[in-house]
SEKOLPA-260048 format. One record per residue (C-alpha): residue in one letter; x, y, z. Coordinates in steps of 0.02 Angstrom, whole numbers, plus 50000, padded with zeros to 5 digits. Layout:
# residues N
<r><tilum>a</tilum><xx>X</xx><yy>Y</yy><zz>Z</zz></r>
...
//
This chain:
# residues 262
<r><tilum>m</tilum><xx>46828</xx><yy>50287</yy><zz>50902</zz></r>
<r><tilum>a</tilum><xx>46992</xx><yy>50354</yy><zz>50833</zz></r>
<r><tilum>v</tilum><xx>47139</xx><yy>50330</yy><zz>50952</zz></r>
<r><tilum>i</tilum><xx>47271</xx><yy>50463</yy><zz>50928</zz></r>
<r><tilum>t</tilum><xx>47426</xx><yy>50487</yy><zz>51035</zz></r>
<r><tilum>l</tilum><xx>47523</xx><yy>50649</yy><zz>51049</zz></r>
<r><tilum>t</tilum><xx>47705</xx><yy>50668</yy><zz>51102</zz></r>
<r><tilum>s</tilum><xx>47786</xx><yy>50839</yy><zz>51110</zz></r>
<r><tilum>d</tilum><xx>47906</xx><yy>50956</yy><zz>51198</zz></r>
<r><tilum>f</tilum><xx>47774</xx><yy>51094</yy><zz>51207</zz></r>
<r><tilum>g</tilum><xx>47761</xx><yy>51090</yy><zz>51397</zz></r>
<r><tilum>l</tilum><xx>47600</xx><yy>51118</yy><zz>51494</zz></r>
<r><tilum>r</tilum><xx>47612</xx><yy>51302</yy><zz>51540</zz></r>
<r><tilum>d</tilum><xx>47572</xx><yy>51376</yy><zz>51370</zz></r>
<r><tilum>t</tilum><xx>47425</xx><yy>51353</yy><zz>51252</zz></r>
<r><tilum>t</tilum><xx>47519</xx><yy>51254</yy><zz>51119</zz></r>
<r><tilum>v</tilum><xx>47451</xx><yy>51083</yy><zz>51168</zz></r>
<r><tilum>a</tilum><xx>47272</xx><yy>51148</yy><zz>51165</zz></r>
<r><tilum>l</tilum><xx>47299</xx><yy>51227</yy><zz>50994</zz></r>
<r><tilum>a</tilum><xx>47369</xx><yy>51065</yy><zz>50925</zz></r>
<r><tilum>k</tilum><xx>47223</xx><yy>50964</yy><zz>50994</zz></r>
<r><tilum>s</tilum><xx>47097</xx><yy>51086</yy><zz>50921</zz></r>
<r><tilum>r</tilum><xx>47151</xx><yy>51039</yy><zz>50744</zz></r>
<r><tilum>f</tilum><xx>47115</xx><yy>50855</yy><zz>50776</zz></r>
<r><tilum>i</tilum><xx>46948</xx><yy>50893</yy><zz>50858</zz></r>
<r><tilum>r</tilum><xx>46893</xx><yy>50999</yy><zz>50710</zz></r>
<r><tilum>r</tilum><xx>46934</xx><yy>50862</yy><zz>50584</zz></r>
<r><tilum>i</tilum><xx>46890</xx><yy>50701</yy><zz>50675</zz></r>
<r><tilum>a</tilum><xx>46725</xx><yy>50649</yy><zz>50753</zz></r>
<r><tilum>a</tilum><xx>46747</xx><yy>50603</yy><zz>50937</zz></r>
<r><tilum>p</tilum><xx>46936</xx><yy>50577</yy><zz>50935</zz></r>
<r><tilum>l</tilum><xx>47015</xx><yy>50492</yy><zz>51084</zz></r>
<r><tilum>l</tilum><xx>47171</xx><yy>50597</yy><zz>51111</zz></r>
<r><tilum>v</tilum><xx>47300</xx><yy>50517</yy><zz>51225</zz></r>
<r><tilum>d</tilum><xx>47449</xx><yy>50616</yy><zz>51288</zz></r>
<r><tilum>i</tilum><xx>47607</xx><yy>50511</yy><zz>51292</zz></r>
<r><tilum>s</tilum><xx>47700</xx><yy>50663</yy><zz>51360</zz></r>
<r><tilum>h</tilum><xx>47716</xx><yy>50849</yy><zz>51325</zz></r>
<r><tilum>l</tilum><xx>47864</xx><yy>50865</yy><zz>51443</zz></r>
<r><tilum>v</tilum><xx>47997</xx><yy>50793</yy><zz>51329</zz></r>
<r><tilum>e</tilum><xx>48158</xx><yy>50891</yy><zz>51351</zz></r>
<r><tilum>p</tilum><xx>48154</xx><yy>51026</yy><zz>51215</zz></r>
<r><tilum>y</tilum><xx>48220</xx><yy>50961</yy><zz>51048</zz></r>
<r><tilum>n</tilum><xx>48271</xx><yy>50794</yy><zz>51126</zz></r>
<r><tilum>l</tilum><xx>48231</xx><yy>50670</yy><zz>50988</zz></r>
<r><tilum>t</tilum><xx>48304</xx><yy>50522</yy><zz>51081</zz></r>
<r><tilum>e</tilum><xx>48195</xx><yy>50552</yy><zz>51235</zz></r>
<r><tilum>a</tilum><xx>48038</xx><yy>50569</yy><zz>51129</zz></r>
<r><tilum>a</tilum><xx>48078</xx><yy>50406</yy><zz>51040</zz></r>
<r><tilum>f</tilum><xx>48111</xx><yy>50320</yy><zz>51207</zz></r>
<r><tilum>m</tilum><xx>47940</xx><yy>50369</yy><zz>51275</zz></r>
<r><tilum>l</tilum><xx>47841</xx><yy>50316</yy><zz>51122</zz></r>
<r><tilum>r</tilum><xx>47941</xx><yy>50155</yy><zz>51100</zz></r>
<r><tilum>r</tilum><xx>47888</xx><yy>50103</yy><zz>51276</zz></r>
<r><tilum>t</tilum><xx>47703</xx><yy>50138</yy><zz>51250</zz></r>
<r><tilum>h</tilum><xx>47643</xx><yy>50118</yy><zz>51072</zz></r>
<r><tilum>q</tilum><xx>47625</xx><yy>49929</yy><zz>51077</zz></r>
<r><tilum>e</tilum><xx>47491</xx><yy>49945</yy><zz>51211</zz></r>
<r><tilum>f</tilum><xx>47373</xx><yy>50034</yy><zz>51090</zz></r>
<r><tilum>p</tilum><xx>47253</xx><yy>49946</yy><zz>50969</zz></r>
<r><tilum>a</tilum><xx>47279</xx><yy>49923</yy><zz>50783</zz></r>
<r><tilum>g</tilum><xx>47227</xx><yy>50076</yy><zz>50687</zz></r>
<r><tilum>s</tilum><xx>47299</xx><yy>50196</yy><zz>50817</zz></r>
<r><tilum>v</tilum><xx>47391</xx><yy>50348</yy><zz>50750</zz></r>
<r><tilum>h</tilum><xx>47543</xx><yy>50411</yy><zz>50845</zz></r>
<r><tilum>c</tilum><xx>47593</xx><yy>50593</yy><zz>50812</zz></r>
<r><tilum>v</tilum><xx>47762</xx><yy>50658</yy><zz>50870</zz></r>
<r><tilum>f</tilum><xx>47791</xx><yy>50845</yy><zz>50865</zz></r>
<r><tilum>v</tilum><xx>47968</xx><yy>50849</yy><zz>50935</zz></r>
<r><tilum>g</tilum><xx>48086</xx><yy>50919</yy><zz>50804</zz></r>
<r><tilum>s</tilum><xx>47942</xx><yy>50959</yy><zz>50686</zz></r>
<r><tilum>a</tilum><xx>47959</xx><yy>51149</yy><zz>50674</zz></r>
<r><tilum>p</tilum><xx>47953</xx><yy>51202</yy><zz>50490</zz></r>
<r><tilum>k</tilum><xx>48120</xx><yy>51236</yy><zz>50408</zz></r>
<r><tilum>e</tilum><xx>48195</xx><yy>51224</yy><zz>50236</zz></r>
<r><tilum>g</tilum><xx>48209</xx><yy>51046</yy><zz>50174</zz></r>
<r><tilum>i</tilum><xx>48109</xx><yy>50964</yy><zz>50314</zz></r>
<r><tilum>e</tilum><xx>47999</xx><yy>50814</yy><zz>50270</zz></r>
<r><tilum>y</tilum><xx>47849</xx><yy>50752</yy><zz>50367</zz></r>
<r><tilum>i</tilum><xx>47819</xx><yy>50568</yy><zz>50353</zz></r>
<r><tilum>c</tilum><xx>47700</xx><yy>50428</yy><zz>50400</zz></r>
<r><tilum>l</tilum><xx>47757</xx><yy>50249</yy><zz>50433</zz></r>
<r><tilum>r</tilum><xx>47648</xx><yy>50096</yy><zz>50458</zz></r>
<r><tilum>s</tilum><xx>47697</xx><yy>49951</yy><zz>50570</zz></r>
<r><tilum>a</tilum><xx>47592</xx><yy>49812</yy><zz>50649</zz></r>
<r><tilum>g</tilum><xx>47432</xx><yy>49898</yy><zz>50594</zz></r>
<r><tilum>q</tilum><xx>47475</xx><yy>50063</yy><zz>50678</zz></r>
<r><tilum>f</tilum><xx>47526</xx><yy>50229</yy><zz>50600</zz></r>
<r><tilum>f</tilum><xx>47667</xx><yy>50345</yy><zz>50653</zz></r>
<r><tilum>i</tilum><xx>47679</xx><yy>50527</yy><zz>50600</zz></r>
<r><tilum>a</tilum><xx>47828</xx><yy>50641</yy><zz>50631</zz></r>
<r><tilum>a</tilum><xx>47964</xx><yy>50740</yy><zz>50545</zz></r>
<r><tilum>n</tilum><xx>48092</xx><yy>50634</yy><zz>50453</zz></r>
<r><tilum>n</tilum><xx>48222</xx><yy>50662</yy><zz>50588</zz></r>
<r><tilum>g</tilum><xx>48257</xx><yy>50486</yy><zz>50651</zz></r>
<r><tilum>i</tilum><xx>48127</xx><yy>50478</yy><zz>50789</zz></r>
<r><tilum>l</tilum><xx>48016</xx><yy>50350</yy><zz>50703</zz></r>
<r><tilum>t</tilum><xx>48156</xx><yy>50231</yy><zz>50654</zz></r>
<r><tilum>s</tilum><xx>48210</xx><yy>50233</yy><zz>50836</zz></r>
<r><tilum>v</tilum><xx>48031</xx><yy>50200</yy><zz>50896</zz></r>
<r><tilum>l</tilum><xx>48013</xx><yy>50056</yy><zz>50773</zz></r>
<r><tilum>r</tilum><xx>48186</xx><yy>49983</yy><zz>50798</zz></r>
<r><tilum>g</tilum><xx>48178</xx><yy>49798</yy><zz>50758</zz></r>
<r><tilum>k</tilum><xx>47998</xx><yy>49811</yy><zz>50694</zz></r>
<r><tilum>k</tilum><xx>47938</xx><yy>49778</yy><zz>50518</zz></r>
<r><tilum>i</tilum><xx>47884</xx><yy>49935</yy><zz>50425</zz></r>
<r><tilum>t</tilum><xx>47748</xx><yy>49897</yy><zz>50298</zz></r>
<r><tilum>g</tilum><xx>47721</xx><yy>50070</yy><zz>50224</zz></r>
<r><tilum>a</tilum><xx>47812</xx><yy>50237</yy><zz>50216</zz></r>
<r><tilum>r</tilum><xx>47751</xx><yy>50400</yy><zz>50138</zz></r>
<r><tilum>v</tilum><xx>47800</xx><yy>50582</yy><zz>50134</zz></r>
<r><tilum>l</tilum><xx>47651</xx><yy>50690</yy><zz>50185</zz></r>
<r><tilum>d</tilum><xx>47594</xx><yy>50795</yy><zz>50037</zz></r>
<r><tilum>i</tilum><xx>47408</xx><yy>50828</yy><zz>50055</zz></r>
<r><tilum>r</tilum><xx>47318</xx><yy>50937</yy><zz>49929</zz></r>
<r><tilum>g</tilum><xx>47250</xx><yy>51096</yy><zz>50006</zz></r>
<r><tilum>i</tilum><xx>47354</xx><yy>51083</yy><zz>50165</zz></r>
<r><tilum>d</tilum><xx>47493</xx><yy>51208</yy><zz>50197</zz></r>
<r><tilum>p</tilum><xx>47645</xx><yy>51099</yy><zz>50237</zz></r>
<r><tilum>s</tilum><xx>47711</xx><yy>51234</yy><zz>50354</zz></r>
<r><tilum>d</tilum><xx>47555</xx><yy>51216</yy><zz>50463</zz></r>
<r><tilum>v</tilum><xx>47614</xx><yy>51060</yy><zz>50554</zz></r>
<r><tilum>f</tilum><xx>47462</xx><yy>51047</yy><zz>50667</zz></r>
<r><tilum>d</tilum><xx>47342</xx><yy>51048</yy><zz>50520</zz></r>
<r><tilum>l</tilum><xx>47453</xx><yy>50932</yy><zz>50417</zz></r>
<r><tilum>f</tilum><xx>47463</xx><yy>50801</yy><zz>50554</zz></r>
<r><tilum>a</tilum><xx>47277</xx><yy>50818</yy><zz>50592</zz></r>
<r><tilum>a</tilum><xx>47227</xx><yy>50801</yy><zz>50409</zz></r>
<r><tilum>a</tilum><xx>47335</xx><yy>50646</yy><zz>50386</zz></r>
<r><tilum>t</tilum><xx>47265</xx><yy>50571</yy><zz>50546</zz></r>
<r><tilum>a</tilum><xx>47086</xx><yy>50606</yy><zz>50494</zz></r>
<r><tilum>h</tilum><xx>47117</xx><yy>50519</yy><zz>50328</zz></r>
<r><tilum>l</tilum><xx>47189</xx><yy>50365</yy><zz>50412</zz></r>
<r><tilum>t</tilum><xx>47059</xx><yy>50351</yy><zz>50550</zz></r>
<r><tilum>e</tilum><xx>46921</xx><yy>50360</yy><zz>50418</zz></r>
<r><tilum>g</tilum><xx>46994</xx><yy>50209</yy><zz>50332</zz></r>
<r><tilum>g</tilum><xx>47092</xx><yy>50302</yy><zz>50198</zz></r>
<r><tilum>k</tilum><xx>47243</xx><yy>50220</yy><zz>50120</zz></r>
<r><tilum>l</tilum><xx>47417</xx><yy>50270</yy><zz>50176</zz></r>
<r><tilum>e</tilum><xx>47470</xx><yy>50279</yy><zz>49994</zz></r>
<r><tilum>m</tilum><xx>47352</xx><yy>50426</yy><zz>49965</zz></r>
<r><tilum>l</tilum><xx>47445</xx><yy>50539</yy><zz>50087</zz></r>
<r><tilum>g</tilum><xx>47592</xx><yy>50574</yy><zz>49972</zz></r>
<r><tilum>p</tilum><xx>47737</xx><yy>50500</yy><zz>49875</zz></r>
<r><tilum>a</tilum><xx>47836</xx><yy>50350</yy><zz>49932</zz></r>
<r><tilum>l</tilum><xx>47974</xx><yy>50389</yy><zz>50057</zz></r>
<r><tilum>t</tilum><xx>48142</xx><yy>50354</yy><zz>49977</zz></r>
<r><tilum>k</tilum><xx>48255</xx><yy>50378</yy><zz>50128</zz></r>
<r><tilum>v</tilum><xx>48215</xx><yy>50376</yy><zz>50312</zz></r>
<r><tilum>k</tilum><xx>48337</xx><yy>50456</yy><zz>50432</zz></r>
<r><tilum>n</tilum><xx>48409</xx><yy>50368</yy><zz>50584</zz></r>
<r><tilum>l</tilum><xx>48458</xx><yy>50434</yy><zz>50755</zz></r>
<r><tilum>k</tilum><xx>48635</xx><yy>50407</yy><zz>50816</zz></r>
<r><tilum>e</tilum><xx>48608</xx><yy>50298</yy><zz>50968</zz></r>
<r><tilum>s</tilum><xx>48752</xx><yy>50211</yy><zz>51053</zz></r>
<r><tilum>q</tilum><xx>48734</xx><yy>50028</yy><zz>51099</zz></r>
<r><tilum>p</tilum><xx>48804</xx><yy>49935</yy><zz>51252</zz></r>
<r><tilum>a</tilum><xx>48981</xx><yy>49868</yy><zz>51235</zz></r>
<r><tilum>v</tilum><xx>49022</xx><yy>49692</yy><zz>51290</zz></r>
<r><tilum>s</tilum><xx>49193</xx><yy>49629</yy><zz>51346</zz></r>
<r><tilum>q</tilum><xx>49246</xx><yy>49468</yy><zz>51429</zz></r>
<r><tilum>h</tilum><xx>49208</xx><yy>49529</yy><zz>51605</zz></r>
<r><tilum>a</tilum><xx>49090</xx><yy>49677</yy><zz>51583</zz></r>
<r><tilum>i</tilum><xx>48939</xx><yy>49751</yy><zz>51496</zz></r>
<r><tilum>s</tilum><xx>48954</xx><yy>49939</yy><zz>51477</zz></r>
<r><tilum>g</tilum><xx>48809</xx><yy>50055</yy><zz>51440</zz></r>
<r><tilum>h</tilum><xx>48743</xx><yy>50225</yy><zz>51488</zz></r>
<r><tilum>i</tilum><xx>48591</xx><yy>50312</yy><zz>51560</zz></r>
<r><tilum>v</tilum><xx>48461</xx><yy>50354</yy><zz>51428</zz></r>
<r><tilum>y</tilum><xx>48317</xx><yy>50420</yy><zz>51533</zz></r>
<r><tilum>v</tilum><xx>48280</xx><yy>50488</yy><zz>51707</zz></r>
<r><tilum>d</tilum><xx>48098</xx><yy>50478</yy><zz>51763</zz></r>
<r><tilum>h</tilum><xx>48003</xx><yy>50590</yy><zz>51885</zz></r>
<r><tilum>l</tilum><xx>48057</xx><yy>50481</yy><zz>52033</zz></r>
<r><tilum>g</tilum><xx>48240</xx><yy>50500</yy><zz>51988</zz></r>
<r><tilum>t</tilum><xx>48253</xx><yy>50322</yy><zz>51922</zz></r>
<r><tilum>c</tilum><xx>48397</xx><yy>50311</yy><zz>51799</zz></r>
<r><tilum>v</tilum><xx>48358</xx><yy>50195</yy><zz>51654</zz></r>
<r><tilum>t</tilum><xx>48504</xx><yy>50123</yy><zz>51557</zz></r>
<r><tilum>n</tilum><xx>48520</xx><yy>50045</yy><zz>51384</zz></r>
<r><tilum>i</tilum><xx>48578</xx><yy>49877</yy><zz>51456</zz></r>
<r><tilum>s</tilum><xx>48446</xx><yy>49743</yy><zz>51433</zz></r>
<r><tilum>k</tilum><xx>48415</xx><yy>49590</yy><zz>51539</zz></r>
<r><tilum>a</tilum><xx>48423</xx><yy>49484</yy><zz>51380</zz></r>
<r><tilum>l</tilum><xx>48599</xx><yy>49547</yy><zz>51344</zz></r>
<r><tilum>y</tilum><xx>48649</xx><yy>49514</yy><zz>51524</zz></r>
<r><tilum>a</tilum><xx>48577</xx><yy>49337</yy><zz>51520</zz></r>
<r><tilum>t</tilum><xx>48677</xx><yy>49298</yy><zz>51363</zz></r>
<r><tilum>h</tilum><xx>48843</xx><yy>49348</yy><zz>51441</zz></r>
<r><tilum>q</tilum><xx>48823</xx><yy>49312</yy><zz>51628</zz></r>
<r><tilum>q</tilum><xx>48869</xx><yy>49127</yy><zz>51615</zz></r>
<r><tilum>g</tilum><xx>48837</xx><yy>49096</yy><zz>51799</zz></r>
<r><tilum>r</tilum><xx>48953</xx><yy>49234</yy><zz>51859</zz></r>
<r><tilum>r</tilum><xx>48916</xx><yy>49355</yy><zz>52000</zz></r>
<r><tilum>a</tilum><xx>48869</xx><yy>49529</yy><zz>51945</zz></r>
<r><tilum>t</tilum><xx>48897</xx><yy>49700</yy><zz>52021</zz></r>
<r><tilum>v</tilum><xx>48836</xx><yy>49864</yy><zz>51948</zz></r>
<r><tilum>e</tilum><xx>48962</xx><yy>50005</yy><zz>51942</zz></r>
<r><tilum>t</tilum><xx>48923</xx><yy>50189</yy><zz>51912</zz></r>
<r><tilum>v</tilum><xx>49017</xx><yy>50352</yy><zz>51902</zz></r>
<r><tilum>r</tilum><xx>49092</xx><yy>50416</yy><zz>52065</zz></r>
<r><tilum>n</tilum><xx>49148</xx><yy>50239</yy><zz>52110</zz></r>
<r><tilum>r</tilum><xx>48979</xx><yy>50179</yy><zz>52171</zz></r>
<r><tilum>s</tilum><xx>48965</xx><yy>49989</yy><zz>52173</zz></r>
<r><tilum>i</tilum><xx>48795</xx><yy>49905</yy><zz>52187</zz></r>
<r><tilum>p</tilum><xx>48806</xx><yy>49721</yy><zz>52235</zz></r>
<r><tilum>k</tilum><xx>48634</xx><yy>49658</yy><zz>52184</zz></r>
<r><tilum>i</tilum><xx>48509</xx><yy>49675</yy><zz>52042</zz></r>
<r><tilum>y</tilum><xx>48329</xx><yy>49660</yy><zz>52103</zz></r>
<r><tilum>e</tilum><xx>48193</xx><yy>49581</yy><zz>51998</zz></r>
<r><tilum>r</tilum><xx>48054</xx><yy>49677</yy><zz>52084</zz></r>
<r><tilum>r</tilum><xx>48059</xx><yy>49860</yy><zz>52133</zz></r>
<r><tilum>a</tilum><xx>47952</xx><yy>49827</yy><zz>52287</zz></r>
<r><tilum>d</tilum><xx>48088</xx><yy>49715</yy><zz>52358</zz></r>
<r><tilum>v</tilum><xx>48216</xx><yy>49856</yy><zz>52367</zz></r>
<r><tilum>p</tilum><xx>48239</xx><yy>49913</yy><zz>52548</zz></r>
<r><tilum>q</tilum><xx>48181</xx><yy>50088</yy><zz>52589</zz></r>
<r><tilum>s</tilum><xx>48313</xx><yy>50221</yy><zz>52552</zz></r>
<r><tilum>a</tilum><xx>48431</xx><yy>50091</yy><zz>52479</zz></r>
<r><tilum>i</tilum><xx>48519</xx><yy>50128</yy><zz>52316</zz></r>
<r><tilum>a</tilum><xx>48496</xx><yy>49975</yy><zz>52207</zz></r>
<r><tilum>a</tilum><xx>48495</xx><yy>49906</yy><zz>52031</zz></r>
<r><tilum>h</tilum><xx>48334</xx><yy>49837</yy><zz>51960</zz></r>
<r><tilum>w</tilum><xx>48266</xx><yy>49759</yy><zz>51800</zz></r>
<r><tilum>d</tilum><xx>48114</xx><yy>49862</yy><zz>51754</zz></r>
<r><tilum>e</tilum><xx>47955</xx><yy>49798</yy><zz>51671</zz></r>
<r><tilum>y</tilum><xx>48036</xx><yy>49821</yy><zz>51500</zz></r>
<r><tilum>g</tilum><xx>48187</xx><yy>49717</yy><zz>51547</zz></r>
<r><tilum>m</tilum><xx>48307</xx><yy>49864</yy><zz>51558</zz></r>
<r><tilum>l</tilum><xx>48434</xx><yy>49894</yy><zz>51696</zz></r>
<r><tilum>c</tilum><xx>48391</xx><yy>50040</yy><zz>51810</zz></r>
<r><tilum>v</tilum><xx>48473</xx><yy>50123</yy><zz>51959</zz></r>
<r><tilum>i</tilum><xx>48341</xx><yy>50164</yy><zz>52089</zz></r>
<r><tilum>v</tilum><xx>48311</xx><yy>50213</yy><zz>52269</zz></r>
<r><tilum>g</tilum><xx>48194</xx><yy>50106</yy><zz>52373</zz></r>
<r><tilum>k</tilum><xx>48041</xx><yy>50197</yy><zz>52440</zz></r>
<r><tilum>s</tilum><xx>47901</xx><yy>50153</yy><zz>52559</zz></r>
<r><tilum>g</tilum><xx>47779</xx><yy>50234</yy><zz>52678</zz></r>
<r><tilum>g</tilum><xx>47758</xx><yy>50388</yy><zz>52570</zz></r>
<r><tilum>e</tilum><xx>47915</xx><yy>50469</yy><zz>52639</zz></r>
<r><tilum>h</tilum><xx>48002</xx><yy>50580</yy><zz>52513</zz></r>
<r><tilum>i</tilum><xx>48173</xx><yy>50516</yy><zz>52465</zz></r>
<r><tilum>k</tilum><xx>48285</xx><yy>50588</yy><zz>52332</zz></r>
<r><tilum>g</tilum><xx>48306</xx><yy>50486</yy><zz>52174</zz></r>
<r><tilum>s</tilum><xx>48464</xx><yy>50398</yy><zz>52119</zz></r>
<r><tilum>n</tilum><xx>48500</xx><yy>50541</yy><zz>52000</zz></r>
<r><tilum>q</tilum><xx>48516</xx><yy>50660</yy><zz>52148</zz></r>
<r><tilum>l</tilum><xx>48595</xx><yy>50543</yy><zz>52275</zz></r>
<r><tilum>l</tilum><xx>48728</xx><yy>50482</yy><zz>52153</zz></r>
<r><tilum>g</tilum><xx>48737</xx><yy>50636</yy><zz>52043</zz></r>
<r><tilum>l</tilum><xx>48686</xx><yy>50532</yy><zz>51892</zz></r>
<r><tilum>k</tilum><xx>48625</xx><yy>50608</yy><zz>51731</zz></r>
<r><tilum>i</tilum><xx>48585</xx><yy>50557</yy><zz>51553</zz></r>
<r><tilum>n</tilum><xx>48736</xx><yy>50490</yy><zz>51457</zz></r>
<r><tilum>d</tilum><xx>48832</xx><yy>50444</yy><zz>51617</zz></r>
<r><tilum>w</tilum><xx>48908</xx><yy>50271</yy><zz>51604</zz></r>
<r><tilum>v</tilum><xx>48844</xx><yy>50119</yy><zz>51699</zz></r>
<r><tilum>r</tilum><xx>48933</xx><yy>49951</yy><zz>51694</zz></r>
<r><tilum>i</tilum><xx>48893</xx><yy>49773</yy><zz>51747</zz></r>
<r><tilum>d</tilum><xx>49052</xx><yy>49685</yy><zz>51804</zz></r>
<r><tilum>l</tilum><xx>49050</xx><yy>49495</yy><zz>51794</zz></r>
<r><tilum>v</tilum><xx>49165</xx><yy>49396</yy><zz>51909</zz></r>
//
């Protein structure tokens, strides 16, 4: 069974997702179509990359990941396919895939140029390339070698003697604010010192929890998520609705977050 993931900013109100899926169903026998998300913020390449980067490793070798964010036809646009760890990644050459595969080895890279397929029909182009790959076709048959892959401009945490400074890169449906500060980076620089987490509006959080379930109900806290990234969260229990940290603290994407070490 062909495993194909779809990531887009199409939303769920309109028929666009169904139309995209119909192209894969027409070309591939019994495809297993998995929606990573269709609620990516419109045109937000960084958010799309964030979502796929957190999920693609859970899929089996041979899976094909199609990203439609930023893929609308325009003059000079390239559509590409990259191979890494036995999986295939299809998107526009706009930096999404290099962000998804940051730190991973890329073992193949092609520009999609398939005979008989209108390159302006992105749904059909992606579906045709996916059908070829899931049937065991070689990546090299999809088009010429890719000579230059674009990169997204993504800021990295800054480290000083007494602080690690980063920013919020994602806010989930619970209002959890995910930062770009990793536990590995923190462990390298902590050196036995006590840590506090500082945010905009002079909010100081005195403890970083290892497990979300340990955070007291309604408490604003810092937490290392399952991917080892620092998050600002609100403890919940008993099913009672509580606003997320984004609402309670007024946090949003690109706001700074800092770990102070004393």
